[in-house]
C-alpha positions, -999 to +999 in steps of 0.1 A: +000+000+000+029+023+007+043+019-028+008+026-043+007+059-023+042+068-034+033+063-071+000+082-065+019+111-050+044+110-078+016+112-103+002+143-086+036+159-087+039+150-124+005+167-130+018+198-113+050+197-132+031+195-165+008+223-154-022+200-155-031+205-119-024+242-121-045+246-153-074+229-136-070+250-105-070+283-125-101+273-144-119+264-112-108+296-095-121+317-125-154+299-123-156+306-085-146+343-090-173+348-117-199+332-095-189+354-067-191+385-088-226+376-100-241+367-066-221+382-038-216+416-054-252+419-066-275+437-042-304+413-049-310+382-070-345+372-081-347+334-076-378+333-098-358+346-127-340+312-129-372+294-139-380+269-112-410+252-128-409+215-135-375+212-118-364+181-098-355+201-067-377+213-039-352+240-028-348+267-055-313+275-042-302+239-050-316+245-085-294+275-089-264+256-077-270+228-101-276+251-130-242+266-124-222+235-114-235+209-139-220+225-170-188+233-152-183+197-139-191+184-174-164+207-188-140+196-161-146+160-170-138+167-206-106+184-197-097+157-171-100+130-198-077+151-221-052+159-193-048+124-177-049+103-209-011+105-211-002+094-176+001+057-184+017+061-219+043+084-205+051+059-178+055+031-204+080+051-224+115+036-228+136+048-199+107+057-177+094+022-173+129+008-170+137+031-141+104+024-124+107-014-127+142-012-112+126+001-080+111-022-053+076-017-067+054-042-085+037-037-118+003-039-101+013-012-076+025+010-105-008+008-123-029+013-092-007+042-083-013+058-117-050+051-113-053+067-079-030+095-089-053+106-118-083+104-095-066+125-069-058+152-094-095+154-104-108+150-069-089+180-056-100+203-084-136+192-085-138+195-047-123+230-049-148+240-076-179+225-061-172+237-025-163+272-038-196+276-058-216+261-029-201+284-003-208+315-025-245+306-032-251+294+003-238+326+018-258+347-006-292+330+001-284+318+036-294+283+026-270+255+034-277+223+015-249+200+025-263+172+003-252+193-027-216+183-019-224+148-029-219+159-065-182+156-058-186+119-053-206+112-084-184+133-107-152+117-093-167+082-095-177+089-131-142+100-140-127+069-122-148+046-144-138+065-176-102+067-165-100+029-161-109+027-198-081+051-207-056+031-186-066-001-205-060+015-238-028+032-225-014-003-216-025-019-248-013+008-272+013+028-252-005+059-267-029+084-252-049+091-284-069+058-288-079+058-251-089+094-252-110+090-284-128+059-271-135+075-237-149+107-254-171+085-276-184+066-246-189+097-225-203+121-251-221+098-275-226+061-266-237+064-230-263+091-236-275+074-267-280+040-249-297+057-220-321+075-244-328+043-263-335+024-231-355+051-214-373+068-242-375+047-273-373+011-260-411+005-262-412+018-298-387-008-310-405-039-325-374-061-332-364-083-303-329-086-318-324-048-317-337-048-281-312-075-272-283-056-287-294-024-269-296-043-236-262-059-240-244-026-248-265-008-221-254-031-193-218-033-205-211+004-211-206+027-181-237+047-172-222+081-172-255+098-181-274+083-152-245+089-128-243+126-136-281+128-141-305+107-120-281+095-094-266+130-088-301+146-087-312+121-060-282+127-039-282+165-042-319+165-033-312+145-002-333+116-015-324+080-013-311+064-046-340+046-063-319+025-087-284+013-078-280-005-111-260+023-129-236+025-100-231-013-096-227-020-134-203+010-138-183-002-108-182-037-123-169-022-155-142-003-136-131-035-118-131-056-149-112-030-170-085-025-143-082-063-139-076-067-177-051-038-176-032-053-148-032-087-164-019-073-197+007-051-180+021-081-161+028-099-193+044-071-213+081-072-220+101-040-214 
C-alpha cells in the first residue's frame, strides 16, 4: 500500500510539473470568482428569474447551484480526460518504465498508483470548484444544502470509471490518443445514446434482436448519463437512490477494466 501511495503522490507531482493541476485550478478559480461577482456583489438576485417550474428540486437554491455547477463539472470531466490520458503512456516510455521497474515496486502497484493519482488530481480540483460555488451561493441565500456536496462523489466516480478505460488503452497501445478517443465516444455519445434508447424509445422498437443488442451494450457500457443525471439529482436533493444498477454496473466495468489492464501489464516485456 505504501508503494501505491508513493506512485500516487508522484503522479500528482507529475501533473503539477506538466501544469495539468495548475491549469485545472486556474479554471476552477475563475469559475468561482465569476460566480462570486454575479451573486455576492449583486444587491439582490431574483430566484424566480432562474425558472423553477418542473425542476427536480424542492429547494430553489439547490436548483441555482445545479444550473451553475452541472455544465462546469461536465467541462472539467472533458478536460480531465484530455489531461490524464497520457499518464500511463508516458510511464511506459522507454527509460521511464525501465527506471520504475528497477525500483522495489510491483507492476500492479505502478498501475494502481497511476489510477489513484489521476483520480486525486481530479478530486482536488472538483472539490475546490464545487465547494467554492456552494459556499458563495449558500452565503448569498443563507441556505445550506450539504447534500449538494455529494456531486463531488458522483463526478469523481464517473471520472474513475472512464479513467480505467483510458488506462486499459494506454497499456494496450502505449499511446494516449486511442484511449482518449474511445473515452470521449463513450462519455459524449454512446452512454447518452444508450440511455435514451433504453429510457425513451425502447417501447417503440419492434425487433427483439435490436432490443437484445441495446440491452447488451447498455449493461456493459458505463452509465455516465445516469451517474451525472438521475443519481446526482437524487443525492443532491437529499433523497435515497432509487436505482443502484447504474452504480453497480459501472463499478463492475471499472473493476473488470482495471483487472484486464493489470493482467496485460504483467505480461508485457520492457
